[in-house]
C-alpha positions, 0 to 999 in steps of 0.5 A: 499500500501506499504511504507516501505520495510525492509530487515532483516539481520546481518551486517559484512562480516562473516555473508554476505552470511549467511542463517539469511541474506535472508532479506538483499539479497532480499532488495539488489535485489529490490534496484538493480531493482529499480536502488537505492542506499543504503546509510548509515543514522545514524538517522535511524540506517540503510542503507536507499534508497528513491524510487518514484512510480506514485508520491507515496514515498516509503523507503528501509531499511537494519537495521544495528543494528544486528538482535536482535535490528531490531526494533530500525532502523524500529521504528525510520524511520517509526516514523518519516515519520509517516509510519503506520505498515500496510504500513510496509513489513519486509522481512525475513528468515523462517525456516518452509518454503523450499528453493526456496518458499516465503509466504506473511503473515500479522500480527501474532506472531514472532514464535521465531524470534528475529528481528520481536520480536524487531519490535513488540515491537517498532512499538507497533504492530504486524499488519505489513506484512511479506515476508518470505523467505524460508530457510529450517529447519535443523530438530534438534531444537538444530541445528537452531542457527548454521544453521541460521548463516552458508551459505547455500548449493549450491542448497539452495542457488541458489534456494533462490536467484530464489525465490527472484528473482521470488517475485520482480515480485509483487513488483509493486502491492505491491506499489499500494496496491493490496495486494491480487493479489501480494500474489497470484503472490508470493505464486504461484509456478514455473512451473517445467522445461520441459527437451526436450529428 
């Protein structure tokens, strides 16, 4: 079961609406749905909220360390509350998935994502869950840094936020530990809208 949801991004107004902050968008949407307030906590170098599901506590964490140092925040909270890597879900932007889709993954490499790289290092493990929010790829490797730090076009932004809303439906399954059902729900593509003549 998931005890800690981490949304990755960069703090600050200038980054707020950029693709690299898709993890923040997801976490803030979850906090709103759960009626939880994210509060600054210096001990964990992030914005933190504590929730409860069927008597089981869970945490929401938005690191405020900047993306490349996300592990400092995640490691501090996970170590204090003795949360195992496999009880953590890190939500982040994913270049290799088109806008409008989200994918669940357990373990594996960081694929060059600096936030995941630092979390790997601080947890001493790659065996945690990821929720990968598709932001698409610019098509040219040299453009990746600019792409992730830019605001998505309106069509992409709407698709990303729609995929976030759909994936939140799987949170009760994630909290109960039914990862297979949660993954199936998240991976199911929405049916196209039927246009009536």
